[in-house]
N, C-alpha and C positions, 0 to 999 in steps of 0.2 A: 519773525515779528516778534517782540517782546509783548506780554499784554499790556503794558503802559502803553505803549504807543496808541493802542486802540482805545484806551481809556479816556483820552484827553478830549476827543471830540464830544464822547458821553457825558465826561464831566462838565462841559460847556453849555450842554444842553438841560441838564436836570440837577448840576448840584446845587445852584441858588435857590431852586425852589425847594431842595430836600432840607436846607437849612434856615428854611424861612425868612430869606431876604431875597431883595430883587438882585439881579445881575447888576455890575457896575457898566456904567455906559461908556463904550468905547471900547469894551473887552474885544479884540481881535479874535477870529477863528485861529483856534491852534492845529496847524497843519503838519507838525512833524513832532518829533519827540522833545526839541528843543522847544523849552517854554518860551514864548515871546509876549513880553509884557510891555505894554503902551506906556508912555510919559502920563498919561491920564491917571493912570494904576499908582497912586499912593498913599490910597487911604491903608491906615493900619489894620481896621478892621478887614479890611480886603485880603491884606497880606495874610492875616490869622485863618480866613475861611480858605486861601488857596493852600497853604500848608497843610490844613486838616484834610482836604480832599487828595491832595499829592499823596497822602499817606494811605488813602483808600483805594489802594490800588489791587486789592482781591478781585475786583471784576464786576461785572453786572450779576444780577439775581435772575436766574431764568427757570421757567416752568416747562413742563414737557408731560403730556398726555398721549398716551398711545393704547387705543381702548382695543384693539382687536388681538384676539389669542391667535398670532400666527409669528412664529419665529422667523421666517424670513423676511417680513417687513420689519421687525425690530432690530434685526441686524445692522441694517442701515441707520437707523436713529442711533443706536448704541454707539456707532461708531462716531457719529458726529456729538453726542453729548459727552462722550469720553475726552474727546479733542478740546472741546467748549471747558470741561473743569481741569485739562490740564495746564490751559491758558489763563487760569487763577477765576472763571465764572463759578459762581455757586448755582449748581444745576440740582434740582427737584425732578426726579421722572418718576411718574405713574405709569407702571408697566406690569406685565404679566410674567416679566424674566429677569427678577433681580439679579444682582452681581452677587457671586460667590464669596467674594471677598470686599472688603470695604476700600472704596475708593476715596483720596482726598478731594473736597469741594462737591462731592457727588452724592445725592441722598435718593436711594431707591425707597420707593413706596410700592408694595405688593399688593396688586389687585386681581391676582389670577383666580382667586375664588370667586370672582364675579361672572365668570365665562367658563364653558366647558374645556378641558383640554383637547386640542386638536393635532397635535403632533401625531403623526403615524396612524391615525385613526380613519382614514379616507378610504374606502375601497376604491380600486380602479374602475371596475365597471359600472358604478352609479357615477363615479365623478365623469365619465366620458359620456354620460346621457345627457348632454347639456343642449335641449332644445331652445329655440329663441324665447319661448315662453319661460322656461327655468332660470332662463339668464336673466330675464327681467325679474322673474320672481325673487331670486337671489338678491338683488337690490333691495328689497324689502327686506328680507332674513338677515343680511349680513347688517343692515343700518338700524333698524327699529329694536330688535333685541339687544344688540350692543348698547344704545343709547338707554335703554331702560334699566340696563343691569349694571353698568359702570357707574352711572349717574347715582344710582341706588348704593353704591358700595359705602359701607360706614367711613372708611379712612379719606375717601374723596369728599364724602359729605361733611365730616369733621374739618378736612382741610378748607374747605370753602368757609364755613362758619369762622373761621379764625381770621379772615381779611387780611393775610398776609401780602406785603408788597413786594412787586416783582418788576422787573424792567423788560422782560422778553417772555412771551407766551409762545410755545412751540406746539403745535396741534397735529395730527396725523388727518389728512385729509380724503382718507379713502372710506368713502360713505359715512363719514362722521361728522358734518357739519354742525349738530346740534351741541358738540362740545365747544363750539366758538363762543357760547353763550358764558364759557368760565373766564375768558379776557374780559368780557365786558364786565361780569361782576367783580370781579378784582380790580376793575379799570386799570388794567395793563396795556403801555401806550403801544407796544410794536408787538402785532400777532404775526408770525411766522408759520406757514404751512408747509407742510414736508410730506411727500409721497414716496413711497417704495416701488411703485410701479410706473407704466407708461401714463401719459397724459390723459385723462377721460374728459369727455365734453364739459362735464360741470367742473371739473379742475380749469379748464382755459377759460369757463365762463367769467372766473372770479377776477382776473387780471383782463378780460378781453382779449385773448389771444384770438386771432382769426381761425375759426373753424373752417377750411375750406375740403368739403367731401369731394372734389373732383381727383384729388391726391392724398387726401389725408384719411387714411381708413378709420372707421368707428371702432372704438377700443373696447366697445362691450359687445356689439354683434358680428363683427366682421372679421372675417379671417384673409382678408386682401392685403396686398401689398400696396404700397403708392404708385404701382403702373396697372392701372386700372382699364377694361375695355366699357362701350357704354353702359351694358347691362349692369356691371358692377358697380359703376359711377352711380346709376340711378338706384340701385339697390342701397348703396352706402348712404345716399341722402336720406332715402326712407329709413335707413337705421339710426342715422343722426337725429332725425325728429322722434323717433319711436323712443331712442334711449333717454333723450332729454326729457319728454313727456314722464316716461317712467320713474326717473330720477325725482322729478317734480313731486308727482302724486302719490308715488310708494314709498320715497324716504325723505323728501325735504319738508314736504308740509305736515307730514305726521310725526317726524324729529323735531319739528319746530315746536308742537303742541306737548310733545315730552319735554322739550327743553324749560317751556314755560313754566311746568310744574315745579322746577328745581331753582330757575332764576325769576320767576315773578312774571305777572300778566303785563308788565311793562317793559318785558324785555323787548326791543326792536326786531324788525324780523329779519330772517338770515341775509336775506338781499343785502339789507342794509350794513349788518355785521362784516358781512364778506367785502364788501366794498372798503372798508377799512382795514383789511388786511396789508399789509406792506411788502411781503416776500414769500414767495413759494419755490421749494427746491424741490424737484423731482428726480427720479433715478432714471433718466434718459439721455441718449448720447447720438449723434446721428450715425455711429457705427452698429447700433443694435435698435435702432428705432427713425421711424420716418422724420427726416429733417424738417422744420416748420419755422414759421416766425413767431417770435416771442415778443411780449411786452418787456420793459426794463427791469421789471421785478419779478420776471419768472425765469427761474436758472434750471437750466438740465445739468445736473450732476451725476451722471451715472458712473457707478464704481465707487463710492464714498467708502463702501466697506471694505474695498482692496488695499492694503498698506500700501503706501507710497515706497518703502522698502522693500517691497515685493515678498512674496509667499513665505511663510517660516518653513523651516526645515521638517521633512517627512520623519513619522516614526520609523525605528529601525526595521520592523516586520514588512511594512508597507514598501520601504525604500527596497529591502532586498527581493519583494515580490517582484517590483517593477524592474529591478536591474537586472534580474535572473530571467527576463522574459527576452527572448532573441528576436520576436517577430514583432514586438510592442503587445501593448495594453489597450482594452476597450475599456473605457469607465462608463458604468451605467447606474444611472440614478434618475428617479423620478420624484424628488424632491422630499420636504419632510414631511407633509401631511398623507401622501399615499402609502398605505401597507401594502408592500410588495406580497404578503402572504395572500391577500384578496385576488391576485390574479388568476383569473380561470385556467385550468389544466390545459385546454387544448393552446392558449397562448404561450402557455409557460413551455410546453414540449415543441412549438414552433420556435421559440429563442434558443431551446436547447438544441435542436438539429441544425438550427443556423449557426450558430456557436461553433458546433463540431465540425462544420466545413471550411471554416476559416483558420489560419494558423496563429491569430493572435490568442492571446490569454484574456479573460475577463475579469474586471474587478467590479464587484456588483454591490450597492447598498442596498443590505438587507439582513435579514436574521435568518442564520444558516438553518436552524431546527424547523423554520416554518416552509423551507423550500425544499420539496421531495427529490429526491435522484437527482442531486445537484453534480452537473459534469465535472471532472476532475480540474480541468482547465480553469473552473470559476470559482475566485474567492470572494465570499460572502465577508463582509463588514458592517457592523451595527451604525459606526459613527465615522465619518469621512473627513479628514483635513480636504476639503474638495478642491480649493484653490492651489494647493501644494500638489496634490495629486495631477490637476490639470496641467500645471506648468512642467511637470516631468515631461523631459526630452522623448522618454520611451512612449509615452500616453498620445496613442493614433487617431483616436475618435472617442467623442463623447454622446452617449445615448441619453437624451433628455427629455424632458417634458416640455420644455421651453419655458420655464421660468424665467423670470428677467435677472435674478442675481447670479443664479448657474451658468445662465447664458453669457452674463458679461464675464465672467470668470474664464469661460471657454474662448471667449473673444480676445479677452486680455492675454491670455495664453497662446492664441492660434491654434486652438484645434477646431476641425471641423464636427458638425454636430448632426445626429441624427434626431430628429424632431419628432414627438409621438405627442402631439397638444392634447391635451384631457378637458381643462375648463378655464374660464376665465380669459385672461388677455393671453394666454398662451398660444393661441391659434394664431393671433395677429403677430406674436414674436417671430412665431416660425416661418410663417409667411415672407416677413421681411427678411429674414436669414437665408432662406431658399433664393429670394430675387437677387440678394447679394452675393448669392453664388458659394457659400461655403456650407451649405445645410441640404438637406434632404427631409421629406414629409411624409410619416406614415400614419394615416388615419388608424385609430383603434379598431376598426372594423377589419384591418387589413392584417391585422396582427395574428390572425389563427392560420395565414398561409405562411409556410416555412420559405418556399420560394420568395415571396415578396419579402421577407427580411432579409434573406441572402443576397438578392440581388443589390437591394439598397447598401448594404454592407460593402460589399464588393466595388460597386460603384464608387463610394466614398473612400473608401482603404486603397484603391487601385489607380484612380483619376487623379492626377497630381494637380490638377486644378482647384479640386476644394481646398486642399492644403495651402496653396497659393495664395487663394481669396481670402483663407481664415488669417492668415499672416500679414495680409494686406490691411484686413479689418483690425487686426491688434495692431498694428502701427499706427493706425488712426486714433484709435480708443486711447494710446498712451501718450500720443503726442500733444501735449497740451501745456500752455505757459506755467501753468500751477495745478498741483495735484487737486482732482475734486473735492477730498476732504478739507484740503486748506483753503478753496476757494470758498466752501459753505462757510467755514468759520469767517471767514473775510468778508462775505455779505451780510452776515448777522452782526459783526462788527462795525460794518459800514453804517447801518442802520442805528448803532449806538453812538456813532460819532456824529451821524448828520441826522438824525431824527426819524421818525415814523414815515415821515411824507417823501424822503429823499428819493425814493424809486416807483412812486406811484404816478400814474396818467390821472387825466380825468376821466377818461373813459368808463371805468366802474359805476361814476355817477351818472352816467348818459343811458338811455334809453338805447334799445339795438335801432331804432327807426333814426336815431340822430346819429349813430355811431356810422349807420351806412350810408356814406356819401356817395355811392355808388348809385343812388336813387336817380339824381339828375342824369346820371350818363345813362341809365336805362331809359329813362324818358325821350332823350335824344335820340338813341338809336330807335326806340319804337316809332317815332315820328318821322324818322327818316325810312323806316321799313315799311308804314303802311302803304305810301304811294307805289311800292313795288308789287303789291297787290296786283294792280290794273295794267303793270308793265307787260307789254309783249316780247317772249322770251325767243330765244333761237333754240331753246333747248327745253325739253319735258322731263322733269327729276333728272335723271343723270344720261339719258338718250337723248342725241342731237335729232333735230327736226330735218328731214329730209325733203329738199325741193320737190319731190314727187308725192309728199305728204301733205293732205288737205290744210293742216295746222300751219302750212307755210303760208297760207291765203294773206296773214298779217304783215306779211314782208313784201306784199305786191303793193304797189300803188292802188289808191281806194279807187279810180275811176276804172283801174283793168281788173277789179277782183272778180265781177260778173263773169267777164269771158273766161279768166284764169279757170273758176270753179266748174263751168260748164265743159270746159275742155280736159280738165285732170280728172282722170280716172279713178283716183282716190276719192273724191269728193262725191261719187256716185254711189247709190247703195240699191242691194237690192229688195226694195219696198216699195209700197204702192205709192209713195209720195217721194220726190225728191226734195226733202226739206231743205240741204245746204242751199241747193241753188233758187231755192223760192226764199231765202233768208237774205242772199247777199245779192238776189237780182231784184226781187220784187220790193222787198223792204229797204235794199241797198245802204251799205255801210257808209256812203258818202253822207245819206241824211241822219245824224246819229239819233233825233228824238223817234224817228220813224222806225229804224233800225231796232232800237230798245223795244219800242211797242210789238215789233215783230218776234223779238226774243222772249218777250213776255208770254206772247201767244204760243210760243214752242214749248215754253216751262208748263203753261197749263194745259197743252193737249199731252203733254209727257205724264203729268200727272193723271190725267183721265186715262191714257193708254195703260198705265201701271195698276189704275183701280180696276180696267176692264179685264186686264192681265191677273189680277188676284179673283177677281170674281169668278173668272171662267174655270178657274183652277179648283176653287172651292166649291161651287155647284156642281162640278161634274165629274170632277177627280175624285174627291172624298167619297160620297156616296157610292160610288163603283167599288173603290176599295174597301169601304165597308162591308160589302157583301164578299169579296175575295178573303178579308179576315174573318169572317164568321165561318167560312168554309175550312179553312186552315185551323181553326181554334185557337187564335193568338190571344196570349195573356195581355194585362194592361201595357206592361212595359213594351212587348212587342208590337201591340197596338199604337203604342207611342210613336216607334221608330218606322210603322208602315203607315197606318192611315194618315196621321199627321204629316210624319216625315215625307213621304211619297207624293202627299197632295200639296204640301207647301212647297216642296222641291221642282215644281213643275215649272214655275217661270225661270229658276235659276237654268234648269236644263236646256229648256227651250231657247234662251237669249244666249246660251254657249253654243249651243247646235247651230244658229242662226248667224252666229258672229263669225265661224269658220276659222282656218288657220291665220288669215291675213290679220283679222283682229284678235289675235292670239293675246296680247297685252291686256285687253280689257276683260275679254272671257277670264282669263288666268286670276286675275286681281278681283274680279268680282266673285268668282267661286270662292278663292279663299278668303277675301275680306269680308263676303258675308258669312263664312263660318267662323269667323272672330266675332263678327255683330253677333250670332245666333248663341255662339259658346259663352259671351260674356253678358251684352245686354239684355238677352231673351233669358238666356238661363238664370242670370243674375235677379232680372225682375219676377222672375217665379217665386224666387227665394224669398224677396223684398215682401211681395204682396202676400204669400202663404209659406210661412217657415214649415220645414217637414223635413221627415227622416227619408233618406233616400235609400233605396235597396242596394245596399254598397254592391254586391257582386254583378249586377246588370251595369249599373254605373261604370264601374271597373272595366267591365268586359266591353261597353260602348265606346269609353274613353279610350281603351288600349287599341282596339280596331281603329279609330280615327288617327290615333297617332302614328301606327304604322303605315295607314293610308299617305298621311303626310310625309312621313319618311322615304316612302316609296317615290312618291311624287319629285321631292327633292333629289331624289337619286336620279331619276328618268331624266329632268329639265336640266342636270348639270353642265351637259354638253351642248344643249340648245337643239336638239334632235329628238326625236320621237319615233321608233321604228314600230312598224305593225303589232309585233309579237309584245311591245312594251303597253302600247294602249289597249290591246286586246286582252292583258292581264288585268288591267283595272275594272272591264266589264264582268268576268266571272267572280269577281270578289264580291259583288253586292249580293247575288243569290247565295255565295259560299256562305257570307256572313250572316244572312238571314237563315240559312239552314242550321248553321252552327247556333244561333241564337234560339231559334226553336227547340231544336234539342236540348238546350239548358235549361229552359222554362219550366214551369210547374205542366207535369203531364197529366196530371187528374183533373185539368179543368173539364167540367161538362161542356155540352155541345151549347153554343150561344143560342137563345132562344130567340125567335123574331117579335121584336118589340114595335111596330109602327105607332108612334106616338103622335104625329101630325098630319094634316092632310095634304102638306107640301114641305119641302124643304127649300130654303133661299138663301144664298149668300153666306156669310159668315155664320149665321145663325144655323144653317143646316151641318156646317162642318163642325161645330160645337155639338149638335144634337148627336151626329155620329159618333163623336169620341166619347161624350158622356155615355150613351147608351152603352157602349161596349164594356165601359167601366162600371155602370151600374150591373150588366148582365155578369160579370167576372165576379162582383161582391154576392150575386145572389148565388152561385153556385149549385143552381137547381133547375129543374127543366119545370118549364110553365109554358101554358098556352099562349099563342099571339093574343096580343090585346089590340083591337080593333079602336080606335076611337076617332071617329070622321068628326071633323071641325068644320061647318058649311060647306061640304063638298055637295055639288048638285047631283041630281040624278039624271039620266039620259045621256046618249051615245056623243050629241052636238054639244050638248051643256058641259058636259066634262071636259070636251075636247078643248071648247073656249076658256074654260076654268082654267086648264093646264099650261095653256100657252100665254096668259095672261102675265104679263112683268109685274104688277104690283097688286099684292093679295091684301083682300080686305083687312085680315088680321094685322099684316105687318103695316098699313096705313093708319091704323087706328094707334098701334104702339107707338109709331114714330114721332118723334119732336119735329120741329121746324128744319132743322140741318138734314135729318136722316130722311125725312120727304122729298127734299132738295136731290139728295144722293138718289131716291128712287126715283125719282121722274128723268134724271140725267142718263140713268143707266137703262131704262124702260126700253127705249128701242133696240139696243144691242141684245138684251134680254129676251125680248120678243123672238127675236131670230135665232138666238140660241136655241131656247125651249121648243122653238118649233122643229128643229134639225137634229137636235141631239138628244138621244134616249137617256132617261133618268131612272136608276135602280137605287132605292135607297130604304136601308132596314128602320128609317125613322119615319117615313110616309104610310098613308093609308094605301093597301094593296101592293106595298112595296115599290110604288109609282106606276102601277100598271095601267095604262090608259090607253084602251083598245084602239078607238080611231087615230090617236095621236103616234102611237107605235107601228100602227101599219102605215101611217102616212111617210114616217120616218125611215122604215125600213124602204118605200119606194123611191124617195129624192135625196137621202142622205149620202148612199154610196156617190151618187153623180156630184153632190156638193163637196165631198170630201176628195174628190178628184181634181176638182178645179183649184182647191184650195190647195191641193199638193204643188201644183205648180202655176200657181196665178201670178206669183210674183215673177217666177222666171218667165213667163210670157210676156210682159210688157215692161221688164227691167232692162239694164243698159245689156246684160248676156242677151247671147243672140240664141240660145239653147231654144229647142222646139218643144212647144208645151205637151205635155203628158195627155190633156185630154184630147188633144188634135191626131193623136197616132189613129191611124186608119188598120182596120182589120178588113180587107177587100174595099169595098166601097164605101162601107160604113165607118165611121170614127168611133173612138173608143166610149165617149160620152153618151151617144144614144143606146149602146150597148149595156153600159152600167145602170142607163135607166129602167131598160128594158128586163133586165134581171130584177132590179129591186121592185120594180112594180109585180112581177110575177111572185115574190116572196110576200110581198105585202098582201097580197090578194089571197095567198094562201093560208096566210097567218090570221087574216079578218075572217076565213071561213072556218077554220078549226078553232078558233077560241072563242070565250065568253066574255061580256063585258066586266061580269062582277067576279068571276074567278081567276087567279093567278093561272097563266100556264106554267107547265114543268120547266119548260127551256126559257123562261123569264130572266135567268142569271146571264145567258147569252146576252142581252141588251146590255148589261154592265159592261161587257168587254166591248161590244157595239159602240156604247157610248163613250168608253174610255179611249179609244182610237180616234172616234170624231173628233172629241175634245182638244185631242193631242193636236190635230189640224189646226185646229182654231188656236191655239195657245201658241204654235209655232209661228202663225201669220202674225198675231199680235206683238208677239217677240221680235218678230223682224221690225217692226214700226217702231217699237221701243229702241231698240238698238240705234234704227237710224238718225230716229231724233236726239238720241244721248250723244250721238256723234257729231251731230249738227251743234248742240249746245256746247260740246267741249271745245267745238273749232271757233264758236263766237266768244268764249269765254278764254281761250288760251290754255284750256286745262289739258293734261294729258290724258290720255286712254288708260293709263294704271291708275290714277285718281278718280277719273270717272267711275270706274269697275270697283275703286274701294269704296267710294261715297255713293253717289247718287243711284247707280245700277244696284248695287248689294243692299242700301236701304229700302230702294223700290221695291226689289224681291223679298225682301224681309219683312216688311210691316205687316204683312197678313200673318206671319208667323208670331210676330210680336204679340198682335191683337188675340189672335187665337190661343196659345199658350197661357198666356196671363189672364184671359176670359176662364180658359178650363181650370185656371189653379185657383180664382176666387170662388168657382163652383164647388170647390173642395177636393178637385182631382189635380193637385200639383204633380203628382209623380208621373202623370201621364204627360203633361206639357213640358217637364224635365227631360223626361226621356226622347222627346222628340227633337230637342236642342243637340242631340249628338248623331242620332240617327240620319235625321234629315240633311243636314250639310256635307255628312260622309258621303250619304248616297249622291247628292247633287255632284258632289266633286269627282268621286269614281267615274258615275256613269257622264257627266257633263263631259269631263276630259277625255273620257276613253272614246266616247262616239266622235267627238270632235275630232280627235287627231286620229283616230283608227280610219274613220272615213276617208280623212284626207291622205293618210299614209297607204291606203289602198289603191288609191289612184296612181302612185307614182311606181315606176318600173322597179325601182329599190325598195319599194314598201316603206318608205320613211319620209317623213315631214319635218320641214325646219321650224322652229320657234323663234319669235322675236319678242323678248321677255324684259320687261323693266327692271332696273335696278330697285325698284321698291319689292320686287317678289320675294326675296329673301326675307326682308322684314316682316312681310305679311306671313310667310311660313313659320318664322320664328316665333312670331307672337301668338299664332294659332296653336303652336306646341306649347308656349307658355301658358296661355288659358287653360288649357286641358292638364297640363301637370299641377297647375296650382290649383283647380278643381280637385285632382286626386288627392293632393297632400292634405289640403283643407278638411275634405269630409273623413279621410283616414285620421285626422286628429281630433276632430270634433266628434268622432264616434258615428258616423254618417248621417249627422244632422246638419240641414242647411239652414241657416241662420239668417237675419239680416245682412250680419256682418259680410256674409259670404258674398251676397249681392252687391255690397258697396266694394269688396276687393275685387269682383270682375269689373264692375264700373269702371273702376281705376286703372286696371288693366287696358281696356279699349279705350279710355280718353288719352292713355299714354300713346298707344298705338296710333291714334290719330293725330297728335299733336306731331310725333314725330314725321308722319308721312307728310302733313302739311309744311312743317319746315323745310323737309327734302323738296318738295313742289314749290316752294318759294326760294331754295337754292341758298337758304340759310344754314343747312347741314347737309353733309351728302347721305344718300339713302343707307339705311340700316344694314350693316354688312357689307360694304363695300368702301373699302380703307383706300380711301385716296381723297386728295384736296376737292372740294366741291366744283372748283373752278377749272379743273383738268380732267378730261375724259380718261377712266380706265384703259378702255380699248383703243386708244389714240385716235378717236374719230373725231 
């Protein structure tokens, strides 16, 4: 097209104002080179003006500012500017790379002194160290200094004061939106943005291109292709928000403040100025970057720098080198900014060795003097006509950093790529090339291994598919109706013909809320989804409900449900009370108000059982374990993973034991779900309440042990079968780990002195006292005498007895508020029985808990009580097993024998001990109390499991969901209160350590004992598992939380800040969201690739 053809539209829009007259009424738009004049166009003056403008065919005045000192960026802009100048437009370009020869219609203004020279100055090792924080930091480093330095350049300041007139302002939109003020200051009507890179989020925002993170990878932080799994999509969404926020607050707003210094305080905000932009030209194409929906004014013109006539001929020396290479040539270049001499020697030697193993010669863009011991087959060149080299038929492979221009040239020439991405968008580019099938990727850390490089080279050179896919991409890249450079010129001149608004939409003037027309659709979908919460499903998660499963009760007619529940084995449990039968028969599901009332009673009873379960563990487990800790001389970290971890873990372990293999779904997901809860919510709460410095070596040890535990479990359950040896392997792992922990801790710790500080220990308070006392002892590091501090303890044998079995102490009652007093009252009956029957040994109480009459009474009756507890549930349950206490030895049953032996021991101890002096064998009572408490917790855990299953049947909730939520929360609430309280007391390290040792202990021992006992009963020594499809997601999120803790604490120098807690919170809430959506059949369970309405197992 001739320049004139494009000038006529521009004439129509602008000429009349230029000459100071109004346009003639009735002048038609000029649609072709032929000038069509209306009959009304007869005014003589109009003819004069028309002739004058017709003579002004030299073109529009175009201003271009390219502030960044990057030759690879300017190559794209330079090609477009030259073509515009060739077409008769007057081009003024402010850049860092002026032309060596003067070109017609092209005026260069050199601003290279404003920025440091970066070509060939970047270290390859430094460039490869691109963490997320460094990438975000680079947004500010690339933006603000550029704005400040270039706007301060004398030539640009002088030019702005001249107030010259221009028709088009072209600006680089790579982190330099502060320069958009130039177009406003000079009142240039048409503003065109141009970018040499892929589309960044802030570039898409200008014209409101849809940014869909489900398939469009983030150009700032992501290294994904457009085919992402769930985790990648979630991460990509997070990257999108982070990158936009970072750009807004690190570049955009500070850049605006800089711009106001040069363009005045009345400068409109940058969002307003960007909304006036008419056209954006980017260097993308579907052959080299992810296809996306684009606004009318957003054009992807990848390859503008490539001549339409093809590459120029090669210099003779390079042509001879290529032609003489019988097996072809590999071209190696890492771009214009990387200095090859900075490549570490071990990496250089790896490349040398890899090159020696292949027959191809190497053409390397480098400085030969800086490359030691260069192999003979390698030719080094400082300057390379890259396009001409790549298009030579003897070039077989391109080793590249993945920069967009070099990659486009490789695609244009159909050459496979070995990508070594270092920084910026290179990771994203290479990921897309790999997905397209014409590239392989090597990360920088892999370059030290010669075998890795050799394998990649051989794969690309010998596998014909890479060359075929490269040629296919080349055909796509070249197949266009008009060359990209000509298309860029066309669209700029289109604006000159039709005006600055001709390609705009109203979207840039709208808020995101108004643009999002999907809001109404979301509301509609939510309104239809809510009723599904109460819908009765025939599936739980992704597992079908069997007809012998008690959850099938809702498929039975209401009038028959009571009889069906009584006759179905799965509805009966080994508990003291048959809760499901009571709910469906006594309260009856036919009477909905009555049924709801019964359900509320069940939930209240469940909460009370959780309370009893936690109280039993806290009062009688932790004090005994503290004695064990003092004997073993455990440090604060070890105390955290023993005293707190073992005590906290008792509810989880016993609920898993009582569940058995038949309820493996609820047991498995509870243990793993509780692990996710503890390592995210509780660990996060400790850091939010009291930020602290973690002892990194201990944390890494505990987290790595836990990760290995989870991986071992994943391996074992993969086939839904557990062999006895597999289960047994888990149990020794607990003492093995503790032995290793003890070996690794401080060996110089002094023996822990006895510091009884209260007259009694009760509940959570006792648990905290134990933990804090151990911590204080660790801090003292010296011997000191026991400190006896009696607080209102009565004298006399019987008075002491009644004082010790009193469930509510005077000091607890006086310190309690109304709510705590209510709690003390409702737990009093249960606590009175436990204190009467279970021995208590505590390092924090007077006389370490020694109460002569009470301890002797416990020796008499507790063994018999434990015997009844051991099998009482079996005796009255659905099972027909014979109770242990009724076993006969001769004419006498076992129960009176235990009572007689216990009484004998009790009398002996009463006779040989003193009321006011602790006997030497008193520590034995700790083990005695420990095992007795185990029996009680076991009994309560059975009731908890039975009520939970009943609630699950009533709400039609799957066993997996019950385990993840109610059971995990109920068993872990004590951990949350205890660990957070310990952190508030000033000992966050202890509370934090318990967040790893506790759940790992529970998982190993709970799963090991449960499946080990079941497998031991089988002739083949194995047991089958029925796992929910939610299990892989639970395991994945548990590993994710552990890895995120490791990564965060290593990045922050082992400082657990509040942000660490919020990060862990976000992981847990994401975990819950996915599991809830899976339960409601909105998505399929994580880790199960199938449609949610189709069972993957064909069931």
